[in-house]
MIBAGU-331209 format. One record per residue (C-alpha): residue in one letter; x, y, z. Coordinates in nm, 2 decimals. Layout:
N
resn/east/north/up
A/X/Y/Z
...
! end
This chain:
298
resn/east/north/up
M/-1.90/-0.88/1.56
G/-1.53/-0.77/1.72
S/-1.50/-0.55/2.00
A/-1.65/-0.22/1.99
C/-1.50/0.04/1.82
E/-1.31/0.34/2.06
L/-1.54/0.63/1.93
S/-1.86/0.41/2.06
Q/-1.69/0.37/2.39
S/-1.55/0.74/2.43
A/-1.74/0.87/2.74
E/-1.91/1.18/2.47
Y/-2.13/0.90/2.30
L/-2.14/0.73/2.64
S/-2.28/1.05/2.81
F/-2.52/1.12/2.49
R/-2.63/0.74/2.49
S/-2.73/0.82/2.87
S/-2.87/1.20/2.84
V/-3.10/1.17/2.55
P/-3.34/0.93/2.48
L/-3.43/0.73/2.20
R/-3.76/0.73/2.07
Q/-3.95/0.52/1.83
I/-4.21/0.69/1.67
V/-4.53/0.53/1.43
V/-4.61/0.75/1.19
D/-4.76/0.47/0.93
S/-5.04/0.20/0.92
D/-4.78/-0.06/0.95
D/-4.72/-0.09/1.36
A/-4.38/-0.26/1.27
K/-4.22/0.07/1.09
G/-4.11/0.30/1.35
W/-3.86/0.61/1.33
R/-3.59/0.62/1.55
V/-3.55/0.96/1.71
Y/-3.35/1.12/1.91
D/-3.46/1.50/2.07
C/-3.27/1.74/2.25
G/-3.25/2.05/2.34
P/-3.57/2.30/2.44
R/-3.85/2.12/2.35
H/-4.10/2.43/2.33
V/-3.91/2.52/2.00
R/-4.12/2.46/1.68
C/-3.83/2.51/1.40
P/-3.59/2.28/1.50
L/-3.30/2.16/1.36
V/-3.30/1.83/1.19
C/-3.04/1.59/1.12
L/-3.07/1.31/0.84
P/-2.82/1.00/0.81
P/-2.60/0.90/0.50
V/-2.71/0.58/0.37
S/-2.49/0.34/0.59
G/-2.56/0.58/0.91
T/-2.81/0.59/1.20
G/-2.97/0.89/1.38
D/-2.68/0.89/1.65
V/-2.38/0.89/1.39
F/-2.51/1.33/1.47
F/-2.42/1.27/1.84
R/-2.18/1.54/1.84
Q/-2.40/1.78/1.67
A/-2.66/1.70/1.94
L/-2.43/1.73/2.27
A/-2.26/2.09/2.10
L/-2.56/2.26/1.96
S/-2.82/2.13/2.22
A/-2.57/2.29/2.48
R/-2.61/2.64/2.30
G/-2.98/2.63/2.30
V/-3.06/2.48/1.99
R/-3.35/2.24/1.93
I/-3.19/1.92/1.75
I/-3.33/1.63/1.64
L/-3.19/1.32/1.49
A/-3.40/1.12/1.26
E/-3.37/0.74/1.12
A/-3.61/0.63/0.88
P/-3.80/0.29/0.86
P/-3.80/0.17/0.54
Y/-3.96/0.33/0.26
W/-3.86/0.24/-0.11
T/-4.02/0.57/-0.26
S/-3.90/0.90/-0.21
R/-4.27/1.01/-0.21
E/-4.34/0.73/0.10
W/-4.02/0.85/0.24
C/-4.16/1.22/0.28
D/-4.46/1.16/0.30
G/-4.36/0.99/0.64
F/-4.12/1.25/0.75
R/-4.44/1.51/0.68
R/-4.62/1.27/0.91
L/-4.31/1.29/1.14
L/-4.31/1.65/1.21
D/-4.73/1.66/1.25
Y/-4.68/1.40/1.54
L/-4.38/1.60/1.68
D/-4.61/1.92/1.71
V/-4.36/2.06/1.42
D/-4.45/2.39/1.23
K/-4.12/2.37/1.02
V/-3.75/2.29/1.02
H/-3.38/2.35/0.92
I/-3.24/2.07/0.79
F/-2.88/1.91/0.80
G/-2.85/1.56/0.53
A/-2.57/1.41/0.45
S/-2.56/1.22/0.14
L/-2.86/1.05/0.14
G/-3.03/1.25/0.37
G/-2.93/1.58/0.18
Y/-3.10/1.42/-0.10
L/-3.46/1.33/0.05
A/-3.38/1.65/0.23
Q/-3.43/1.79/-0.04
K/-3.67/1.62/-0.23
F/-3.83/1.71/0.12
A/-3.86/2.11/0.03
E/-3.97/2.00/-0.32
H/-4.23/1.79/-0.21
T/-4.38/2.01/0.04
F/-4.34/2.36/-0.22
S/-4.66/2.47/-0.19
C/-4.70/2.45/0.15
P/-4.35/2.49/0.28
R/-4.23/2.30/0.61
V/-3.82/2.34/0.54
A/-3.72/2.67/0.66
S/-3.38/2.61/0.55
L/-3.11/2.36/0.45
V/-2.74/2.23/0.52
L/-2.64/2.00/0.27
C/-2.34/1.79/0.33
N/-2.16/1.54/0.08
T/-2.44/1.49/-0.10
F/-2.61/1.55/-0.49
T/-2.95/1.65/-0.67
D/-2.90/1.35/-0.94
T/-2.96/0.96/-0.85
A/-2.81/0.90/-1.19
V/-2.45/0.97/-1.04
F/-2.44/0.63/-0.91
R/-2.58/0.45/-1.25
G/-2.77/0.19/-1.00
H/-3.08/0.21/-1.15
E/-3.10/-0.09/-1.37
T/-3.03/-0.29/-1.06
A/-3.24/-0.06/-0.80
A/-3.56/-0.30/-0.83
L/-3.35/-0.60/-0.72
Y/-3.22/-0.46/-0.41
W/-3.51/-0.59/-0.19
M/-3.44/-1.00/-0.24
L/-3.05/-0.90/-0.16
P/-2.89/-1.06/0.15
S/-2.74/-0.79/0.42
L/-2.45/-0.91/0.36
V/-2.40/-0.84/-0.01
L/-2.59/-0.49/0.06
K/-2.33/-0.40/0.33
K/-2.03/-0.52/0.08
M/-2.19/-0.28/-0.15
L/-2.20/0.02/0.07
M/-1.81/-0.05/0.20
S/-1.71/-0.02/-0.16
N/-1.79/0.38/-0.10
F/-1.64/0.42/0.23
E/-1.29/0.53/0.17
P/-1.14/0.57/-0.19
T/-0.85/0.66/-0.06
P/-0.67/0.53/0.26
S/-0.59/0.77/0.55
K/-0.36/0.82/0.82
D/-0.61/1.12/1.04
A/-0.70/0.92/1.33
D/-0.99/1.13/1.32
M/-1.15/1.02/1.03
I/-1.04/0.65/1.09
S/-1.21/0.69/1.41
A/-1.53/0.80/1.24
I/-1.53/0.52/0.95
D/-1.51/0.20/1.26
F/-1.79/0.42/1.41
M/-1.98/0.39/1.07
V/-1.91/0.03/0.98
E/-2.03/-0.02/1.35
R/-2.37/0.15/1.26
L/-2.41/0.01/0.94
D/-2.38/-0.37/1.14
T/-2.67/-0.32/1.33
L/-2.92/-0.21/1.01
S/-3.16/-0.48/0.92
Q/-3.17/-0.59/0.53
S/-3.50/-0.41/0.43
E/-3.35/-0.08/0.61
L/-3.03/-0.14/0.39
A/-3.20/-0.23/0.09
S/-3.49/0.06/0.11
R/-3.17/0.32/0.18
L/-3.03/0.19/-0.11
T/-3.31/0.18/-0.35
L/-3.36/0.55/-0.27
N/-3.01/0.60/-0.34
C/-3.03/0.48/-0.68
V/-3.37/0.43/-0.82
R/-3.37/0.70/-1.10
G/-3.47/1.03/-0.89
Y/-3.36/1.42/-0.95
V/-3.45/1.71/-0.75
E/-3.67/2.00/-0.88
A/-3.38/2.24/-0.75
H/-3.57/2.58/-0.89
K/-3.81/2.52/-0.65
L/-3.61/2.57/-0.34
A/-3.44/2.86/-0.52
D/-3.63/3.07/-0.21
I/-3.52/2.88/0.08
P/-3.15/2.96/0.25
I/-2.89/2.66/0.18
T/-2.53/2.65/0.31
I/-2.35/2.36/0.09
V/-2.06/2.20/0.40
D/-1.78/2.03/0.13
V/-1.50/1.82/0.19
F/-1.17/1.94/0.01
D/-0.99/1.57/0.04
E/-1.12/1.29/-0.13
S/-1.50/1.17/-0.02
A/-1.74/0.90/-0.23
L/-1.86/1.19/-0.43
S/-1.66/1.30/-0.74
S/-1.61/1.74/-0.80
T/-1.82/1.64/-1.12
V/-2.15/1.59/-0.90
R/-2.04/1.90/-0.61
E/-2.05/2.12/-0.94
E/-2.35/2.01/-1.01
L/-2.48/2.12/-0.66
Y/-2.35/2.45/-0.67
K/-2.51/2.50/-1.00
C/-2.85/2.41/-0.87
Y/-2.77/2.60/-0.60
P/-2.59/2.95/-0.69
H/-2.73/3.17/-0.39
A/-2.61/2.89/-0.15
K/-2.36/2.99/0.10
L/-2.01/2.74/0.09
A/-1.85/2.65/0.41
H/-1.53/2.45/0.24
L/-1.35/2.22/0.52
K/-1.01/2.12/0.37
S/-1.08/1.80/0.48
G/-1.31/1.51/0.65
G/-1.35/1.24/0.41
N/-1.67/1.11/0.40
F/-1.81/1.17/0.72
P/-1.70/1.50/0.84
F/-1.97/1.57/1.05
L/-1.78/1.29/1.29
S/-1.42/1.35/1.16
R/-1.44/1.72/1.20
S/-1.74/1.79/1.43
S/-1.61/2.09/1.55
E/-1.57/2.31/1.24
V/-1.92/2.15/1.11
N/-2.08/2.22/1.42
L/-1.97/2.62/1.39
H/-2.08/2.62/1.01
L/-2.44/2.50/1.18
L/-2.43/2.79/1.41
I/-2.35/3.05/1.15
H/-2.63/2.84/0.93
L/-2.88/2.88/1.20
R/-2.82/3.22/1.36
Q/-2.93/3.47/1.06
F/-3.28/3.30/1.16
D/-3.25/3.39/1.55
G/-3.54/3.63/1.63
S/-3.79/3.51/1.42
S/-4.04/3.27/1.39
C/-3.82/3.03/1.23
S/-3.54/3.01/1.51
A/-3.37/2.72/1.61
S/-3.30/2.81/1.96
D/-3.36/2.93/2.31
H/-3.32/3.27/2.31
L/-3.23/3.28/2.68
L/-3.04/2.99/2.63
T/-2.86/3.13/2.34
S/-2.78/3.41/2.46
R/-2.63/3.27/2.83
S/-2.43/3.04/2.61
M/-2.28/3.32/2.39
S/-2.18/3.52/2.74
! end
């Protein structure tokens, strides 16, 4: 690997890494499988915002959300899963993680694969709800859009280099001159390089193995959809399908931001997250400490 990218050397990122500890939490019988978790903001909040990364990302790709929202009194957890090979396995592991953290319900901000798994978890816990709300960013409801289900069963045996090349091909469909978007891609490429073969293979398998969300089971969950108007890896058809599945969702459109607006347009994304969470203030599903929130607003 070459020298570190600009973003991972920034004062902002270094401040995040020095102030928020990375925890390894094992919730499965296999001790080698641990969730990587950053937990910041008021710990007594029982309905935090959990951020789930895209297929190529680690938990810390949401460091700008963690710093900004925790400063506003929001408890925010960045969660990165160990290798799971089916969405059911992943959902069971995530439920055990929430139990371990002693969390009743969660708001989930999921990007790409993270957004799909967030929806699957809401569906999985439909009869005993654990999801208070969803914010879905550049995501999908049906893995058929990736047309990879025929080969998904082979991903576990492919070398890391091949898996990384498959992911890199989706990073930027058109060259961008936007400095923030270039910086975001560089950071994501650097994070991608830290993932093991089994992490890459399991995520690609989850992303491509045949599956879809039973959206009618999410009809009562407040949802905000964050989308970009410029080029991203997902087609407009995929976006339209998401809108159709959730006609009650609030739409938060960004003029630009590429595949990773949580990095390249973080202040806009953070504002939409705060607006989304504000509807729960004063309820048992509040993600924030009311005293801290009112102080930061004044």
